[in-house]
C-alpha positions as a Python dict, from the first residue, in 0.01 Angstrom:
ca = {
    (1, 'M'): (0, 0, 0),
    (2, 'K'): (-266, -185, -200),
    (3, 'K'): (-585, -307, -35),
    (4, 'L'): (-630, -685, -37),
    (5, 'L'): (-968, -836, 44),
    (6, 'I'): (-944, -1196, 166),
    (7, 'T'): (-1254, -1412, 206),
    (8, 'G'): (-1242, -1721, 424),
    (9, 'A'): (-973, -1577, 651),
    (10, 'S'): (-1090, -1801, 935),
    (11, 'G'): (-991, -2109, 734),
    (12, 'F'): (-665, -2296, 676),
    (13, 'L'): (-549, -2109, 367),
    (14, 'G'): (-718, -1772, 412),
    (15, 'G'): (-595, -1734, 768),
    (16, 'R'): (-237, -1805, 674),
    (17, 'A'): (-259, -1572, 374),
    (18, 'A'): (-388, -1289, 593),
    (19, 'A'): (-102, -1338, 839),
    (20, 'M'): (177, -1386, 586),
    (21, 'L'): (76, -1096, 359),
    (22, 'A'): (-4, -841, 631),
    (23, 'D'): (325, -656, 583),
    (24, 'R'): (277, -624, 205),
    (25, 'F'): (-90, -529, 175),
    (26, 'E'): (-361, -351, 366),
    (27, 'I'): (-572, -653, 457),
    (28, 'S'): (-950, -660, 480),
    (29, 'A'): (-1070, -999, 608),
    (30, 'P'): (-1446, -978, 669),
    (31, 'R'): (-1622, -1233, 884),
    (32, 'H'): (-1944, -1396, 768),
    (33, 'G'): (-2153, -1137, 952),
    (34, 'E'): (-1974, -856, 774),
    (35, 'M'): (-1997, -1004, 422),
    (36, 'D'): (-2206, -1309, 336),
    (37, 'I'): (-2072, -1428, 1),
    (38, 'T'): (-2409, -1588, -85),
    (39, 'D'): (-2576, -1244, -66),
    (40, 'R'): (-2504, -1085, -405),
    (41, 'D'): (-2618, -736, -310),
    (42, 'G'): (-2442, -755, 24),
    (43, 'V'): (-2115, -848, -148),
    (44, 'R'): (-2150, -553, -384),
    (45, 'R'): (-2214, -314, -95),
    (46, 'F'): (-1908, -440, 90),
    (47, 'F'): (-1689, -395, -218),
    (48, 'E'): (-1823, -43, -265),
    (49, 'A'): (-1740, 40, 96),
    (50, 'V'): (-1393, -117, 108),
    (51, 'R'): (-1288, -59, -256),
    (52, 'P'): (-1017, -329, -268),
    (53, 'D'): (-744, -329, -530),
    (54, 'L'): (-701, -706, -508),
    (55, 'V'): (-922, -996, -400),
    (56, 'L'): (-828, -1342, -278),
    (57, 'H'): (-1134, -1566, -253),
    (58, 'C'): (-1060, -1859, -19),
    (59, 'A'): (-1404, -1906, 137),
    (60, 'A'): (-1553, -2244, 53),
    (61, 'M'): (-1736, -2546, 184),
    (62, 'S'): (-1448, -2785, 121),
    (63, 'D'): (-1548, -3095, 317),
    (64, 'V'): (-1627, -3336, 31),
    (65, 'G'): (-1857, -3550, 243),
    (66, 'K'): (-2043, -3251, 383),
    (67, 'C'): (-2097, -3114, 32),
    (68, 'A'): (-2259, -3443, -67),
    (69, 'R'): (-2485, -3435, 240),
    (70, 'E'): (-2579, -3068, 199),
    (71, 'P'): (-2583, -3009, -178),
    (72, 'E'): (-2801, -2698, -179),
    (73, 'R'): (-2590, -2522, 82),
    (74, 'S'): (-2263, -2620, -85),
    (75, 'Q'): (-2397, -2495, -420),
    (76, 'R'): (-2477, -2156, -266),
    (77, 'I'): (-2132, -2125, -112),
    (78, 'N'): (-1903, -2291, -367),
    (79, 'V'): (-2072, -2176, -686),
    (80, 'D'): (-2306, -1883, -620),
    (81, 'G'): (-2076, -1728, -359),
    (82, 'S'): (-1774, -1747, -587),
    (83, 'V'): (-1966, -1592, -877),
    (84, 'N'): (-2083, -1308, -651),
    (85, 'V'): (-1724, -1231, -551),
    (86, 'A'): (-1595, -1255, -910),
    (87, 'A'): (-1870, -1026, -1038),
    (88, 'A'): (-1818, -768, -764),
    (89, 'A'): (-1443, -768, -832),
    (90, 'H'): (-1507, -710, -1202),
    (91, 'E'): (-1748, -424, -1132),
    (92, 'S'): (-1503, -257, -893),
    (93, 'G'): (-1196, -310, -1110),
    (94, 'A'): (-1018, -532, -856),
    (95, 'K'): (-793, -817, -972),
    (96, 'C'): (-933, -1141, -834),
    (97, 'L'): (-779, -1478, -747),
    (98, 'L'): (-1030, -1754, -674),
    (99, 'C'): (-950, -2092, -521),
    (100, 'S'): (-1055, -2396, -717),
    (101, 'S'): (-937, -2752, -652),
    (102, 'D'): (-758, -3055, -793),
    (103, 'Q'): (-1086, -3235, -718),
    (104, 'V'): (-1203, -3129, -1065),
    (105, 'Y'): (-976, -3413, -1186),
    (106, 'A'): (-1116, -3675, -946),
    (107, 'G'): (-1278, -3947, -1155),
    (108, 'T'): (-1112, -3850, -1483),
    (109, 'G'): (-865, -4141, -1467),
    (110, 'G'): (-532, -4208, -1632),
    (111, 'I'): (-186, -4182, -1474),
    (112, 'A'): (-47, -3881, -1660),
    (113, 'A'): (-46, -3538, -1495),
    (114, 'H'): (-361, -3344, -1584),
    (115, 'R'): (-365, -3027, -1796),
    (116, 'E'): (-607, -2737, -1764),
    (117, 'D'): (-738, -2779, -2119),
    (118, 'E'): (-836, -3144, -2099),
    (119, 'D'): (-1194, -3267, -2064),
    (120, 'V'): (-1266, -3357, -1703),
    (121, 'T'): (-1548, -3553, -1544),
    (122, 'P'): (-1525, -3493, -1168),
    (123, 'A'): (-1693, -3761, -959),
    (124, 'P'): (-1743, -3584, -621),
    (125, 'L'): (-2004, -3310, -598),
    (126, 'Y'): (-1736, -3077, -461),
    (127, 'G'): (-1529, -3124, -777),
    (128, 'K'): (-1834, -3065, -995),
    (129, 'E'): (-1914, -2745, -806),
    (130, 'K'): (-1560, -2616, -841),
    (131, 'L'): (-1564, -2683, -1216),
    (132, 'T'): (-1898, -2505, -1251),
    (133, 'A'): (-1769, -2213, -1044),
    (134, 'E'): (-1463, -2180, -1270),
    (135, 'R'): (-1678, -2150, -1580),
    (136, 'K'): (-1932, -1913, -1429),
    (137, 'C'): (-1671, -1689, -1266),
    (138, 'L'): (-1480, -1651, -1592),
    (139, 'A'): (-1806, -1572, -1771),
    (140, 'V'): (-1872, -1273, -1543),
    (141, 'N'): (-1505, -1179, -1496),
    (142, 'P'): (-1268, -1299, -1771),
    (143, 'D'): (-972, -1140, -1592),
    (144, 'C'): (-1005, -1352, -1279),
    (145, 'V'): (-752, -1625, -1204),
    (146, 'M'): (-898, -1964, -1112),
    (147, 'M'): (-638, -2161, -913),
    (148, 'R'): (-670, -2539, -900),
    (149, 'L'): (-510, -2609, -564),
    (150, 'T'): (-372, -2939, -438),
    (151, 'W'): (-404, -3079, -87),
    (152, 'M'): (-200, -2841, 129),
    (153, 'Y'): (2, -2892, 444),
    (154, 'D'): (180, -2677, 700),
    (155, 'V'): (495, -2747, 896),
    (156, 'Q'): (472, -2604, 1246),
    (157, 'T'): (174, -2373, 1270),
    (158, 'V'): (-92, -2524, 1494),
    (159, 'V'): (-439, -2370, 1508),
    (160, 'P'): (-673, -2488, 1787),
    (161, 'G'): (-944, -2715, 1649),
    (162, 'E'): (-772, -2754, 1311),
    (163, 'K'): (-741, -3102, 1164),
    (164, 'S'): (-398, -3249, 1109),
    (165, 'D'): (-262, -3245, 755),
    (166, 'F'): (-30, -3467, 555),
    (167, 'F'): (305, -3337, 683),
    (168, 'R'): (219, -3301, 1049),
    (169, 'G'): (40, -3637, 1035),
    (170, 'L'): (349, -3793, 879),
    (171, 'L'): (572, -3659, 1157),
    (172, 'A'): (337, -3804, 1419),
    (173, 'R'): (337, -4144, 1252),
    (174, 'M'): (715, -4144, 1222),
    (175, 'T'): (767, -4082, 1592),
    (176, 'S'): (542, -4379, 1672),
    (177, 'G'): (793, -4615, 1515),
    (178, 'E'): (533, -4790, 1299),
    (179, 'R'): (604, -4891, 940),
    (180, 'L'): (442, -4639, 708),
    (181, 'R'): (208, -4759, 436),
    (182, 'F'): (109, -4553, 131),
    (183, 'S'): (-102, -4643, -168),
    (184, 'V'): (34, -4749, -506),
    (185, 'H'): (-301, -4658, -665),
    (186, 'D'): (-321, -4296, -547),
    (187, 'R'): (-137, -4019, -733),
    (188, 'R'): (-154, -3654, -629),
    (189, 'G'): (50, -3344, -568),
    (190, 'L'): (85, -3199, -219),
    (191, 'T'): (186, -2839, -158),
    (192, 'Y'): (336, -2652, 136),
    (193, 'V'): (89, -2377, 219),
    (194, 'G'): (369, -2121, 255),
    (195, 'D'): (462, -2175, -110),
    (196, 'V'): (99, -2123, -213),
    (197, 'V'): (72, -1793, -26),
    (198, 'E'): (403, -1663, -164),
    (199, 'N'): (291, -1740, -518),
    (200, 'F'): (-35, -1549, -472),
    (201, 'V'): (165, -1227, -505),
    (202, 'P'): (291, -1282, -863),
    (203, 'A'): (-43, -1445, -954),
    (204, 'F'): (-214, -1107, -921),
    (205, 'S'): (-25, -1003, -1236),
    (206, 'I'): (-101, -1298, -1466),
    (207, 'P'): (-376, -1316, -1731),
    (208, 'G'): (-717, -1444, -1633),
    (209, 'G'): (-797, -1811, -1678),
    (210, 'V'): (-763, -2152, -1512),
    (211, 'Y'): (-426, -2259, -1374),
    (212, 'N'): (-298, -2570, -1197),
    (213, 'F'): (-163, -2398, -887),
    (214, 'G'): (53, -2619, -669),
    (215, 'S'): (346, -2855, -653),
    (216, 'P'): (369, -3102, -939),
    (217, 'N'): (441, -3465, -851),
    (218, 'I'): (635, -3591, -1152),
    (219, 'P'): (987, -3738, -1129),
    (220, 'A'): (1243, -3533, -1322),
    (221, 'A'): (1324, -3828, -1551),
    (222, 'G'): (980, -3987, -1541),
    (223, 'G'): (802, -3814, -1829),
    (224, 'P'): (442, -3706, -1771),
    (225, 'I'): (353, -3989, -1531),
    (226, 'G'): (272, -3877, -1178),
    (227, 'R'): (421, -4046, -872),
    (228, 'T'): (211, -4272, -653),
    (229, 'M'): (188, -4175, -287),
    (230, 'A'): (421, -4463, -198),
    (231, 'E'): (677, -4340, -451),
    (232, 'T'): (637, -3982, -328),
    (233, 'V'): (718, -4057, 34),
    (234, 'Q'): (999, -4296, -58),
    (235, 'A'): (1158, -4021, -271),
    (236, 'A'): (1108, -3762, 5),
    (237, 'F'): (1274, -3992, 260),
    (238, 'A'): (1573, -4043, 32),
    (239, 'I'): (1612, -3665, -11),
    (240, 'A'): (1592, -3616, 366),
    (241, 'G'): (1856, -3884, 430),
    (242, 'L'): (1600, -4115, 590),
    (243, 'D'): (1552, -4484, 519),
    (244, 'P'): (1305, -4522, 227),
    (245, 'D'): (1259, -4887, 324),
    (246, 'R'): (1043, -4764, 611),
    (247, 'I'): (775, -4699, 347),
    (248, 'A'): (558, -4999, 267),
    (249, 'C'): (346, -5019, -48),
    (250, 'D'): (-28, -5042, 15),
    (251, 'G'): (-184, -5231, -275),
    (252, 'E'): (-539, -5231, -139),
    (253, 'S'): (-630, -4863, -95),
    (254, 'Y'): (-782, -4724, -416),
    (255, 'R'): (-723, -5056, -595),
    (256, 'D'): (-1080, -5072, -725),
    (257, 'S'): (-1097, -4702, -811),
    (258, 'P'): (-744, -4568, -874),
    (259, 'R'): (-711, -4194, -816),
    (260, 'N'): (-496, -3952, -1013),
    (261, 'L'): (-496, -3586, -910),
    (262, 'C'): (-144, -3503, -1032),
    (263, 'M'): (-130, -3175, -1224),
    (264, 'D'): (84, -3049, -1510),
    (265, 'S'): (244, -2712, -1427),
    (266, 'A'): (346, -2604, -1778),
    (267, 'K'): (83, -2330, -1814),
    (268, 'L'): (168, -2174, -1478),
    (269, 'N'): (542, -2202, -1545),
    (270, 'A'): (492, -2019, -1875),
    (271, 'V'): (374, -1708, -1687),
    (272, 'G'): (674, -1720, -1454),
    (273, 'I'): (535, -1900, -1149),
    (274, 'R'): (692, -2223, -1027),
    (275, 'F'): (631, -2452, -733),
    (276, 'P'): (885, -2699, -591),
    (277, 'E'): (822, -3060, -689),
    (278, 'T'): (618, -3245, -424),
    (279, 'A'): (871, -3507, -308),
    (280, 'E'): (1159, -3259, -318),
    (281, 'R'): (976, -3007, -99),
    (282, 'I'): (859, -3267, 151),
    (283, 'G'): (1212, -3408, 164),
    (284, 'E'): (1360, -3063, 231),
    (285, 'L'): (1109, -3000, 510),
    (286, 'L'): (1168, -3342, 665),
    (287, 'K'): (1539, -3271, 663),
    (288, 'A'): (1482, -2933, 829),
    (289, 'A'): (1263, -3102, 1091),
    (290, 'G'): (1541, -3349, 1173),
    (291, 'G'): (1532, -3270, 1543),
    (292, 'M'): (1168, -3379, 1557),
    (293, 'L'): (1234, -3716, 1393),
    (294, 'P'): (1321, -4049, 1556),
}
């Protein structure tokens, strides 16, 4: 059984990865006191002691607002820490997956799904840090896989103290009976965290580089244009057999600064990895959760 080192195993994604992959890998999930990713020499020593075959780097300071308030700390964690892990993996011969973010596309504009090879100009500091980390990690470890992740959600798993996410928040709003409003100026993919974890396994075998890693949000007959959030939930409701007229279009949110985080999956698909389309997956999960719906 191969040894898999997971950083950030106390977080949303890392914790679920450690639990879901425990029967397929020998998991090492160090706490901060055992391996501080901002300590380059400490990271190297930990790698030398554990000698992992594979590395999944989930640790990050992902609160966009907190990054803006604490730029030096977020730089150490999101950029320097990632480079330390990538370099140690390269030195030890371990294949490394590192989590980046769709926030690298925030501020780039347009309504077409973004590709990995396009020029991007991220507006939030978090997006800028993730873009810098991608470039620096690939410079020290060309074989590492940089995964641009979407906003993720879970279905039933509840962790004490964890914030709600899109799907669980949607279920709560539906049971309240209120009409649901979603923006017509906000486009993004959303991905079930279980699909992300399952696709980590084949990702350990793909060539190094940057990949959009999550559910696309493009209608099958809609060309390259990403769905708005209002269109996404309306489509998901229709798939689930629910009334799409319960979804109201919000024309105010993001009106002055439209957001497009939708990602093109062609590069990832070309190496054999596919994610379900956003609205289809949410619709399937809503249908499966039928007993929880009003």
